[in-house]
LOMIFI-336155 format. One record per atom (N, C-alpha, C, O, CB): residue number from 1; x, y, z. Coordinates in steps of 0.001 Angstrom, whole numbers. Glycine has a CB too. Example, Ala and Ser with C-alpha at 12.3 -4.5 7.8 and 13.67 -1.06 7.14 Angstrom:
<atoms>
[atom 1, [13190, -5690, 7800]],
[atom 1, [12300, -4500, 7800]],
[atom 1, [13200, -3300, 7800]],
[atom 1, [14236, -3319, 8465]],
[atom 1, [11308, -4473, 9046]],
[atom 2, [12850, -2250, 7080]],
[atom 2, [13670, -1060, 7140]],
[atom 2, [12900, 30, 7870]],
[atom 2, [13409, 1138, 8039]],
[atom 2, [14084, -598, 5725]],
</atoms>
This chain:
<atoms>
[atom 1, [1028, -1097, -18]],
[atom 1, [149, -126, 35]],
[atom 1, [955, 1218, 79]],
[atom 1, [613, 2231, -532]],
[atom 1, [-770, -348, 1186]],
[atom 2, [1903, 1125, 759]],
[atom 2, [2800, 2562, 683]],
[atom 2, [3502, 2679, -883]],
[atom 2, [3775, 3798, -1318]],
[atom 2, [4237, 2527, 2013]],
[atom 3, [3688, 1841, -1438]],
[atom 3, [4012, 2036, -2924]],
[atom 3, [3327, 2997, -3549]],
[atom 3, [3893, 3682, -4401]],
[atom 3, [3805, 917, -3690]],
[atom 4, [1962, 3203, -3212]],
[atom 4, [981, 3974, -3897]],
[atom 4, [913, 5301, -3476]],
[atom 4, [236, 6068, -4161]],
[atom 4, [-259, 3426, -3785]],
[atom 5, [1540, 5767, -2381]],
[atom 5, [1429, 6888, -1638]],
[atom 5, [2260, 8211, -2454]],
[atom 5, [3328, 8031, -3039]],
[atom 5, [2023, 6503, -145]],
[atom 6, [1737, 9219, -2396]],
[atom 6, [2543, 10435, -2994]],
[atom 6, [3424, 11033, -2084]],
[atom 6, [4528, 11445, -2443]],
[atom 6, [1670, 11536, -3482]],
[atom 7, [2938, 11128, -703]],
[atom 7, [3700, 11347, 516]],
[atom 7, [4117, 10769, 1359]],
[atom 7, [3291, 9980, 1819]],
[atom 7, [3389, 11863, 1064]],
[atom 8, [5267, 10755, 1943]],
[atom 8, [5918, 9643, 2954]],
[atom 8, [5313, 9531, 4304]],
[atom 8, [5081, 10591, 4886]],
[atom 8, [7422, 9940, 3233]],
[atom 9, [5031, 8451, 4875]],
[atom 9, [4327, 8402, 6149]],
[atom 9, [5596, 8255, 7033]],
[atom 9, [6557, 7524, 6790]],
[atom 9, [3157, 7148, 6298]],
[atom 10, [5440, 9045, 8060]],
[atom 10, [6295, 8893, 9250]],
[atom 10, [5640, 8109, 10502]],
[atom 10, [4472, 8312, 10831]],
[atom 10, [6703, 10308, 9697]],
[atom 11, [6495, 7187, 11181]],
[atom 11, [5923, 6477, 12298]],
[atom 11, [5908, 7545, 13582]],
[atom 11, [6834, 8332, 13781]],
[atom 11, [6832, 5078, 12600]],
[atom 12, [4834, 7462, 14343]],
[atom 12, [4745, 8447, 15455]],
[atom 12, [4309, 7625, 16880]],
[atom 12, [3855, 6483, 16935]],
[atom 12, [3580, 9658, 15023]],
[atom 13, [4554, 8450, 17897]],
[atom 13, [3983, 7851, 19158]],
[atom 13, [2948, 8711, 19804]],
[atom 13, [2739, 8678, 21016]],
[atom 13, [5077, 7592, 20172]],
[atom 14, [2218, 9584, 18861]],
[atom 14, [1211, 10353, 19382]],
[atom 14, [-45, 9770, 19728]],
[atom 14, [-329, 8623, 19381]],
[atom 14, [986, 11283, 18587]],
[atom 15, [-906, 10581, 20471]],
[atom 15, [-2239, 9955, 20964]],
[atom 15, [-3227, 10820, 19872]],
[atom 15, [-2966, 11896, 19335]],
[atom 15, [-2612, 10265, 22867]],
[atom 16, [-4285, 10092, 19747]],
[atom 16, [-5321, 10810, 18946]],
[atom 16, [-6776, 10371, 19307]],
[atom 16, [-7055, 9255, 19745]],
[atom 16, [-5068, 10557, 17422]],
[atom 17, [-7802, 11520, 19040]],
[atom 17, [-9018, 11659, 19464]],
[atom 17, [-9870, 11864, 18594]],
[atom 17, [-9702, 12938, 18017]],
[atom 17, [-9126, 12456, 20252]],
[atom 18, [-10930, 11132, 18172]],
[atom 18, [-12069, 11432, 17096]],
[atom 18, [-13150, 11856, 17846]],
[atom 18, [-13688, 10938, 18466]],
[atom 18, [-12527, 10198, 16172]],
[atom 19, [-13614, 12889, 17982]],
[atom 19, [-14573, 13576, 18469]],
[atom 19, [-16081, 12865, 18138]],
[atom 19, [-16315, 12574, 16965]],
[atom 19, [-14372, 14965, 17924]],
[atom 20, [-17081, 12592, 19165]],
[atom 20, [-18036, 12022, 19038]],
[atom 20, [-18118, 10493, 18540]],
[atom 20, [-19155, 10009, 18085]],
[atom 20, [-18587, 12796, 18412]],
[atom 21, [-16974, 9827, 18669]],
[atom 21, [-17020, 8710, 18077]],
[atom 21, [-16654, 7623, 19342]],
[atom 21, [-17330, 6594, 19359]],
[atom 21, [-16045, 8756, 16790]],
[atom 22, [-15714, 7782, 20305]],
[atom 22, [-15129, 7042, 21413]],
[atom 22, [-14832, 7958, 22625]],
[atom 22, [-14640, 9163, 22460]],
[atom 22, [-13842, 6347, 20948]],
[atom 23, [-14801, 7430, 23729]],
[atom 23, [-14310, 8364, 24856]],
[atom 23, [-12723, 7928, 25095]],
[atom 23, [-11970, 8498, 25884]],
[atom 23, [-15305, 8155, 26356]],
[atom 24, [-12432, 6987, 24392]],
[atom 24, [-11067, 6335, 24557]],
[atom 24, [-10229, 7096, 23386]],
[atom 24, [-10668, 7620, 22363]],
[atom 24, [-11116, 4542, 24360]],
[atom 25, [-8726, 6983, 23907]],
[atom 25, [-7893, 7300, 22921]],
[atom 25, [-7427, 6500, 22069]],
[atom 25, [-7436, 5305, 22362]],
[atom 25, [-7056, 7766, 23295]],
[atom 26, [-6920, 6901, 20851]],
[atom 26, [-6173, 5723, 19850]],
[atom 26, [-4827, 6204, 19856]],
[atom 26, [-4466, 7233, 20427]],
[atom 26, [-6752, 5582, 18146]],
[atom 27, [-3986, 5313, 19106]],
[atom 27, [-2510, 5531, 18791]],
[atom 27, [-2449, 6215, 17433]],
[atom 27, [-3235, 5732, 16618]],
[atom 27, [-1658, 4128, 18765]],
[atom 28, [-1818, 7067, 17065]],
[atom 28, [-1429, 7409, 15876]],
[atom 28, [-412, 6809, 15341]],
[atom 28, [714, 7250, 15571]],
[atom 28, [-1236, 8512, 15828]],
[atom 29, [-577, 5771, 14583]],
[atom 29, [418, 5218, 14075]],
[atom 29, [1365, 5550, 13242]],
[atom 29, [2544, 5262, 13447]],
[atom 29, [104, 4522, 13740]],
[atom 30, [875, 6302, 12034]],
[atom 30, [1889, 6845, 11210]],
[atom 30, [926, 8092, 10681]],
[atom 30, [-300, 8185, 10742]],
[atom 30, [2554, 5704, 9987]],
[atom 31, [1961, 9071, 10111]],
[atom 31, [1219, 10568, 9562]],
[atom 31, [2004, 11003, 8573]],
[atom 31, [3228, 10880, 8601]],
[atom 31, [1097, 11861, 10657]],
[atom 32, [1310, 11584, 7558]],
[atom 32, [1897, 12277, 6392]],
[atom 32, [1227, 13494, 6340]],
[atom 32, [386, 13693, 7217]],
[atom 32, [1787, 11539, 5070]],
[atom 33, [1475, 14599, 5256]],
[atom 33, [650, 15601, 4919]],
[atom 33, [-650, 15411, 4420]],
[atom 33, [-1546, 16255, 4423]],
[atom 33, [1212, 16257, 4147]],
[atom 34, [-718, 14098, 3930]],
[atom 34, [-1864, 13573, 3182]],
[atom 34, [-2915, 12866, 4049]],
[atom 34, [-4115, 13058, 3851]],
[atom 34, [-1374, 12620, 2139]],
[atom 35, [-2514, 12144, 4896]],
[atom 35, [-3246, 11049, 5574]],
[atom 35, [-2608, 10274, 6904]],
[atom 35, [-1387, 10291, 7056]],
[atom 35, [-3464, 10027, 4502]],
[atom 36, [-3237, 9778, 7605]],
[atom 36, [-2621, 8947, 8637]],
[atom 36, [-3419, 7705, 8845]],
[atom 36, [-4339, 7343, 8112]],
[atom 36, [-2485, 9702, 9944]],
[atom 37, [-3022, 7129, 9830]],
[atom 37, [-3575, 5689, 10289]],
[atom 37, [-3271, 5782, 11812]],
[atom 37, [-2192, 6014, 12357]],
[atom 37, [-2751, 4248, 9501]],
[atom 38, [-4713, 5500, 12463]],
[atom 38, [-4975, 5470, 13821]],
[atom 38, [-5263, 4112, 14359]],
[atom 38, [-5666, 3322, 13505]],
[atom 38, [-6031, 6333, 14099]],
[atom 39, [-5143, 3598, 15709]],
[atom 39, [-5366, 2375, 15928]],
[atom 39, [-6105, 2441, 17263]],
[atom 39, [-5569, 3020, 18208]],
[atom 39, [-4133, 1567, 15866]],
[atom 40, [-7290, 1885, 17390]],
[atom 40, [-7992, 1788, 18951]],
[atom 40, [-7929, 388, 19291]],
[atom 40, [-8120, -443, 18403]],
[atom 40, [-9677, 2293, 19078]],
[atom 41, [-7642, -26, 20675]],
[atom 41, [-7747, -1072, 21065]],
[atom 41, [-9248, -1496, 21530]],
[atom 41, [-9513, -2074, 22585]],
[atom 41, [-6808, -1123, 21924]],
[atom 42, [-9871, -1225, 20861]],
[atom 42, [-11398, -1679, 20955]],
[atom 42, [-12097, -1300, 19844]],
[atom 42, [-11525, -441, 19173]],
[atom 42, [-12161, -1114, 22132]],
[atom 43, [-13359, -1748, 19365]],
[atom 43, [-14117, -1502, 18327]],
[atom 43, [-14786, -232, 18296]],
[atom 43, [-15585, 65, 19183]],
[atom 43, [-14950, -2440, 18219]],
[atom 44, [-14519, 546, 17334]],
[atom 44, [-15209, 1916, 17227]],
[atom 44, [-16250, 1981, 15967]],
[atom 44, [-16025, 1337, 14942]],
[atom 44, [-14037, 3100, 17042]],
[atom 45, [-17094, 2585, 16078]],
[atom 45, [-18199, 2757, 15000]],
[atom 45, [-17846, 3759, 14171]],
[atom 45, [-18488, 4802, 14294]],
[atom 45, [-19564, 3069, 15517]],
[atom 46, [-16736, 3703, 13113]],
[atom 46, [-16396, 4596, 12102]],
[atom 46, [-16965, 4256, 10783]],
[atom 46, [-16914, 3085, 10409]],
[atom 46, [-15009, 4690, 12012]],
[atom 47, [-17537, 5224, 9994]],
[atom 47, [-18220, 4917, 8540]],
[atom 47, [-17272, 5190, 7653]],
[atom 47, [-16590, 6200, 7831]],
[atom 47, [-19511, 5752, 8132]],
[atom 48, [-17058, 4417, 6619]],
[atom 48, [-16215, 4524, 5472]],
[atom 48, [-16705, 6033, 4740]],
[atom 48, [-17873, 6417, 4777]],
[atom 48, [-16434, 3082, 4444]],
[atom 49, [-15553, 6826, 4054]],
[atom 49, [-15789, 7706, 3283]],
[atom 49, [-16630, 9038, 4281]],
[atom 49, [-17428, 9781, 3709]],
[atom 49, [-16578, 6970, 2058]],
[atom 50, [-16383, 9176, 5531]],
[atom 50, [-17366, 10147, 6289]],
[atom 50, [-16295, 11136, 6961]],
[atom 50, [-15291, 10708, 7531]],
[atom 50, [-18445, 9306, 7529]],
[atom 51, [-16567, 12337, 6853]],
[atom 51, [-15650, 13383, 7733]],
[atom 51, [-15711, 13170, 9117]],
[atom 51, [-16771, 12806, 9626]],
[atom 51, [-16048, 14862, 7561]],
[atom 52, [-14721, 13349, 9774]],
[atom 52, [-14402, 13621, 11295]],
[atom 52, [-13509, 14699, 11452]],
[atom 52, [-12807, 15171, 10557]],
[atom 52, [-13773, 12430, 12015]],
[atom 53, [-13579, 15165, 12932]],
[atom 53, [-12540, 16117, 13312]],
[atom 53, [-11533, 15041, 14250]],
[atom 53, [-11944, 14262, 15109]],
[atom 53, [-13253, 17584, 14232]],
[atom 54, [-10384, 15202, 13905]],
[atom 54, [-9287, 14266, 14817]],
[atom 54, [-8539, 14932, 15402]],
[atom 54, [-7739, 15456, 14628]],
[atom 54, [-8395, 13350, 14185]],
[atom 55, [-8305, 15319, 16931]],
[atom 55, [-7314, 15797, 17719]],
[atom 55, [-6082, 14938, 17856]],
[atom 55, [-6072, 13761, 18218]],
[atom 55, [-7849, 16048, 18931]],
[atom 56, [-5078, 15656, 17530]],
[atom 56, [-3544, 14945, 17479]],
[atom 56, [-2999, 15550, 18913]],
[atom 56, [-3101, 16742, 19201]],
[atom 56, [-2391, 15512, 15908]],
[atom 57, [-2453, 14632, 19703]],
[atom 57, [-1871, 15018, 20862]],
[atom 57, [-249, 14344, 20823]],
[atom 57, [148, 13326, 21389]],
[atom 57, [-2865, 14493, 22136]],
[atom 58, [504, 15291, 19956]],
[atom 58, [1820, 14933, 20043]],
[atom 58, [2611, 14484, 21020]],
[atom 58, [2397, 15103, 22062]],
[atom 58, [2321, 15683, 19745]],
[atom 59, [3603, 13499, 21137]],
[atom 59, [4436, 13208, 22122]],
[atom 59, [5303, 14295, 22619]],
[atom 59, [5786, 15210, 21952]],
[atom 59, [5148, 12199, 21738]],
[atom 60, [5452, 14033, 24069]],
[atom 60, [6017, 15534, 24641]],
[atom 60, [7468, 16016, 24357]],
[atom 60, [7983, 17111, 24583]],
[atom 60, [5962, 15549, 26228]],
[atom 61, [8027, 14784, 23748]],
[atom 61, [9441, 15181, 23324]],
[atom 61, [9232, 16150, 21967]],
[atom 61, [10043, 17053, 21761]],
[atom 61, [10432, 13712, 22970]],
[atom 62, [8362, 15973, 21258]],
[atom 62, [8121, 17203, 20179]],
[atom 62, [7986, 18573, 20567]],
[atom 62, [8493, 19425, 19838]],
[atom 62, [6917, 17022, 19451]],
[atom 63, [7329, 18943, 21692]],
[atom 63, [7447, 20324, 22009]],
[atom 63, [6273, 21000, 21251]],
[atom 63, [6337, 22216, 21069]],
[atom 63, [8882, 20906, 21607]],
[atom 64, [5251, 20329, 20818]],
[atom 64, [4273, 20687, 19856]],
[atom 64, [2897, 20700, 20610]],
[atom 64, [2501, 19634, 21081]],
[atom 64, [4297, 19684, 18622]],
[atom 65, [2235, 21698, 20736]],
[atom 65, [732, 21558, 21528]],
[atom 65, [-135, 20725, 20464]],
[atom 65, [175, 20409, 19315]],
[atom 65, [-125, 23263, 21895]],
[atom 66, [-1355, 20452, 21206]],
[atom 66, [-2295, 19491, 20361]],
[atom 66, [-2909, 20481, 19480]],
[atom 66, [-3061, 21673, 19751]],
[atom 66, [-3477, 18590, 21243]],
[atom 67, [-3376, 19665, 18001]],
[atom 67, [-4042, 20479, 17212]],
[atom 67, [-5096, 19545, 16558]],
[atom 67, [-5019, 18337, 16778]],
[atom 67, [-3111, 21214, 16256]],
[atom 68, [-5878, 19943, 15927]],
[atom 68, [-7013, 19351, 15084]],
[atom 68, [-6771, 19275, 13517]],
[atom 68, [-6081, 20049, 12854]],
[atom 68, [-8291, 20210, 15319]],
[atom 69, [-7357, 18376, 13149]],
[atom 69, [-7187, 17862, 11677]],
[atom 69, [-8759, 17741, 11307]],
[atom 69, [-9571, 17507, 12202]],
[atom 69, [-6247, 16250, 11524]],
[atom 70, [-9159, 17906, 9977]],
[atom 70, [-10507, 17518, 9571]],
[atom 70, [-9899, 16300, 8572]],
[atom 70, [-8982, 16411, 7758]],
[atom 70, [-11539, 18884, 8786]],
[atom 71, [-10598, 15256, 8851]],
[atom 71, [-10363, 14070, 8030]],
[atom 71, [-11261, 13474, 7557]],
[atom 71, [-12376, 13882, 7881]],
[atom 71, [-9787, 13224, 8522]],
[atom 72, [-11202, 12429, 6726]],
[atom 72, [-12094, 11561, 6271]],
[atom 72, [-11821, 10050, 6081]],
[atom 72, [-10853, 9657, 5430]],
[atom 72, [-12443, 12056, 5191]],
[atom 73, [-12645, 9273, 6632]],
[atom 73, [-12091, 7787, 6621]],
[atom 73, [-11936, 7007, 5363]],
[atom 73, [-12939, 6849, 4667]],
[atom 73, [-12944, 6961, 7412]],
[atom 74, [-11060, 6616, 5075]],
[atom 74, [-10844, 5779, 3842]],
[atom 74, [-10969, 4206, 3915]],
[atom 74, [-11473, 3574, 2987]],
[atom 74, [-9489, 6074, 3362]],
[atom 75, [-10476, 3592, 5086]],
[atom 75, [-10601, 2329, 5253]],
[atom 75, [-10701, 2039, 6688]],
[atom 75, [-10371, 2902, 7502]],
[atom 75, [-9590, 1674, 4626]],
[atom 76, [-11217, 666, 7131]],
[atom 76, [-11406, 350, 8382]],
[atom 76, [-11041, -1011, 8569]],
[atom 76, [-11822, -1807, 8046]],
[atom 76, [-12668, 620, 8775]],
[atom 77, [-10062, -1501, 9176]],
[atom 77, [-9763, -2847, 9507]],
[atom 77, [-9969, -3287, 10894]],
[atom 77, [-9347, -2676, 11763]],
[atom 77, [-8479, -3091, 9183]],
[atom 78, [-10599, -4072, 11172]],
[atom 78, [-10900, -4745, 12484]],
[atom 78, [-10442, -6018, 12793]],
[atom 78, [-10593, -6867, 11915]],
[atom 78, [-12170, -4844, 12658]],
[atom 79, [-9842, -6397, 13984]],
[atom 79, [-9712, -7804, 14276]],
[atom 79, [-9417, -7926, 15503]],
[atom 79, [-8659, -7124, 16049]],
[atom 79, [-8811, -8495, 13546]],
[atom 80, [-10061, -9124, 16253]],
[atom 80, [-9853, -9271, 17380]],
[atom 80, [-10185, -7970, 18507]],
[atom 80, [-11299, -7450, 18564]],
[atom 80, [-8604, -9703, 17280]],
[atom 81, [-9158, -7595, 19283]],
[atom 81, [-9581, -6743, 20126]],
[atom 81, [-9052, -5128, 19689]],
[atom 81, [-8751, -4294, 20543]],
[atom 81, [-9096, -7285, 21503]],
[atom 82, [-9002, -4863, 18195]],
[atom 82, [-8359, -3515, 17829]],
[atom 82, [-9076, -3204, 16586]],
[atom 82, [-9674, -4103, 15995]],
[atom 82, [-6695, -3536, 17614]],
[atom 83, [-9062, -2020, 16151]],
[atom 83, [-9571, -1480, 15116]],
[atom 83, [-8676, -213, 14374]],
[atom 83, [-8527, 885, 14909]],
[atom 83, [-10875, -1098, 15587]],
[atom 84, [-8221, -515, 13296]],
[atom 84, [-7093, 202, 12576]],
[atom 84, [-8093, 1004, 11497]],
[atom 84, [-9005, 475, 10863]],
[atom 84, [-5798, -953, 11805]],
[atom 85, [-7749, 2224, 11454]],
[atom 85, [-8370, 3224, 10422]],
[atom 85, [-7450, 3978, 9854]],
[atom 85, [-6500, 4454, 10475]],
[atom 85, [-9341, 4144, 10952]],
[atom 86, [-7714, 4181, 8341]],
[atom 86, [-6973, 4852, 7235]],
[atom 86, [-7537, 6176, 7088]],
[atom 86, [-8697, 6134, 6679]],
[atom 86, [-7043, 4092, 5895]],
[atom 87, [-7078, 7353, 7295]],
[atom 87, [-7624, 8499, 7342]],
[atom 87, [-6916, 9564, 6401]],
[atom 87, [-5741, 9922, 6478]],
[atom 87, [-7658, 8855, 8689]],
[atom 88, [-7931, 10021, 5442]],
[atom 88, [-7083, 11521, 4509]],
[atom 88, [-7399, 12568, 5252]],
[atom 88, [-8445, 12561, 5902]],
[atom 88, [-7650, 12002, 2782]],
[atom 89, [-6584, 13578, 5269]],
[atom 89, [-6659, 14906, 5721]],
[atom 89, [-7202, 15636, 4787]],
[atom 89, [-6798, 15549, 3627]],
[atom 89, [-5493, 15450, 6093]],
[atom 90, [-8198, 16468, 5141]],
[atom 90, [-8974, 17174, 4273]],
[atom 90, [-8746, 18785, 4724]],
[atom 90, [-8990, 19708, 3948]],
[atom 90, [-10538, 16617, 4358]],
[atom 91, [-8352, 18938, 5791]],
[atom 91, [-8099, 20313, 6222]],
[atom 91, [-7329, 20381, 7449]],
[atom 91, [-7420, 19413, 8205]],
[atom 91, [-9338, 21045, 6411]],
[atom 92, [-6522, 21440, 7808]],
[atom 92, [-5892, 21721, 8893]],
[atom 92, [-6000, 22871, 9490]],
[atom 92, [-5174, 23714, 9142]],
[atom 92, [-4848, 21548, 8746]],
[atom 93, [-6973, 23252, 10503]],
[atom 93, [-7224, 24490, 10874]],
[atom 93, [-6048, 25270, 11350]],
[atom 93, [-5888, 26418, 10934]],
[atom 93, [-8178, 24449, 11789]],
[atom 94, [-5115, 24671, 12289]],
[atom 94, [-3782, 25073, 12826]],
[atom 94, [-2652, 24386, 11775]],
[atom 94, [-1874, 23522, 12180]],
[atom 94, [-3604, 24504, 14499]],
[atom 95, [-2650, 24861, 10395]],
[atom 95, [-1639, 24161, 9931]],
[atom 95, [-418, 24262, 10118]],
[atom 95, [323, 23377, 9690]],
[atom 95, [-1677, 24149, 9009]],
[atom 96, [178, 25556, 10922]],
[atom 96, [1665, 25427, 11366]],
[atom 96, [1952, 24463, 12231]],
[atom 96, [3037, 23891, 12122]],
[atom 96, [2169, 26551, 11965]],
[atom 97, [1025, 24091, 13270]],
[atom 97, [1628, 23173, 14271]],
[atom 97, [1408, 21797, 13570]],
[atom 97, [2193, 20931, 13958]],
[atom 97, [913, 23277, 15819]],
[atom 98, [579, 21441, 12696]],
[atom 98, [595, 20169, 11752]],
[atom 98, [1799, 20104, 10996]],
[atom 98, [2480, 19079, 11026]],
[atom 98, [-572, 20138, 10732]],
[atom 99, [2168, 21211, 10242]],
[atom 99, [3386, 21073, 9425]],
[atom 99, [4534, 21059, 10311]],
[atom 99, [5473, 20347, 9955]],
[atom 99, [3535, 22178, 8400]],
[atom 100, [4643, 21689, 11366]],
[atom 100, [5952, 21472, 12309]],
[atom 100, [6054, 20137, 12990]],
[atom 100, [7085, 19582, 13369]],
[atom 100, [5992, 22533, 13483]],
[atom 101, [4781, 19702, 13084]],
[atom 101, [4918, 18058, 13529]],
[atom 101, [5408, 17168, 12605]],
[atom 101, [6323, 16375, 12826]],
[atom 101, [3615, 17404, 13885]],
[atom 102, [4644, 17324, 11284]],
[atom 102, [5126, 16538, 10161]],
[atom 102, [6828, 16491, 9853]],
[atom 102, [7540, 15542, 9524]],
[atom 102, [4369, 17145, 8923]],
[atom 103, [7130, 17825, 10088]],
[atom 103, [8515, 17978, 9883]],
[atom 103, [9510, 17572, 11009]],
[atom 103, [10704, 17325, 10842]],
[atom 103, [8712, 19313, 9574]],
[atom 104, [8853, 17545, 12135]],
[atom 104, [9698, 17003, 13172]],
[atom 104, [9778, 15268, 13306]],
[atom 104, [10739, 14610, 13706]],
[atom 104, [9129, 17649, 14517]],
[atom 105, [8699, 14866, 12924]],
[atom 105, [8608, 13420, 12615]],
[atom 105, [9503, 12793, 11262]],
[atom 105, [9913, 11644, 11098]],
[atom 105, [7046, 13170, 12383]],
[atom 106, [9622, 13837, 10488]],
[atom 106, [10775, 13421, 9201]],
[atom 106, [11996, 13793, 9716]],
[atom 106, [12929, 13140, 9249]],
[atom 106, [10615, 14244, 7645]],
[atom 107, [12315, 14694, 10590]],
[atom 107, [13772, 14918, 11077]],
[atom 107, [14068, 13604, 11898]],
[atom 107, [15095, 12962, 11682]],
[atom 107, [13961, 16369, 12062]],
[atom 108, [13070, 13188, 12921]],
[atom 108, [13209, 11949, 13660]],
[atom 108, [13738, 10743, 12890]],
[atom 108, [14747, 10096, 13171]],
[atom 108, [11927, 11607, 14212]],
[atom 109, [12816, 10522, 11778]],
[atom 109, [12894, 9279, 11041]],
[atom 109, [14622, 9330, 10192]],
[atom 109, [15283, 8336, 9894]],
[atom 109, [11366, 9248, 9827]],
[atom 110, [14903, 10377, 10027]],
[atom 110, [16031, 10390, 9214]],
[atom 110, [17258, 10509, 9920]],
[atom 110, [18352, 10457, 9358]],
[atom 110, [15948, 11379, 8301]],
[atom 111, [17059, 10709, 11452]],
[atom 111, [18190, 10489, 12263]],
[atom 111, [18340, 9144, 13145]],
[atom 111, [19134, 8887, 14050]],
[atom 111, [18230, 11602, 13114]],
[atom 112, [17351, 8411, 12597]],
[atom 112, [17526, 7264, 13442]],
[atom 112, [18511, 6271, 12655]],
[atom 112, [18834, 5195, 13158]],
[atom 112, [16077, 6584, 13791]],
</atoms>
């Protein structure tokens, strides 16, 4: 699947929240300027091709405040006790924080 991506995806340790979907937090598995993948440790009712508001809570070492993204679900994979969701980013109201976080992740990936 990564062969078809236009933008590099960077692994992350951030947490994520989708408003009005679950009280629990998800793990932000990876992020790029065009999309991301999150994973819940429980089933969540996400509808394909539906817009959502996603709050990103960057890991503390990034030094970046939480920010919101407007996303649209592209795919959902459930299995056992987890739910993995692929999201396309449609808007970033706080674009500067989002871009700083993607730049931080790119820097961290290149320095490993």
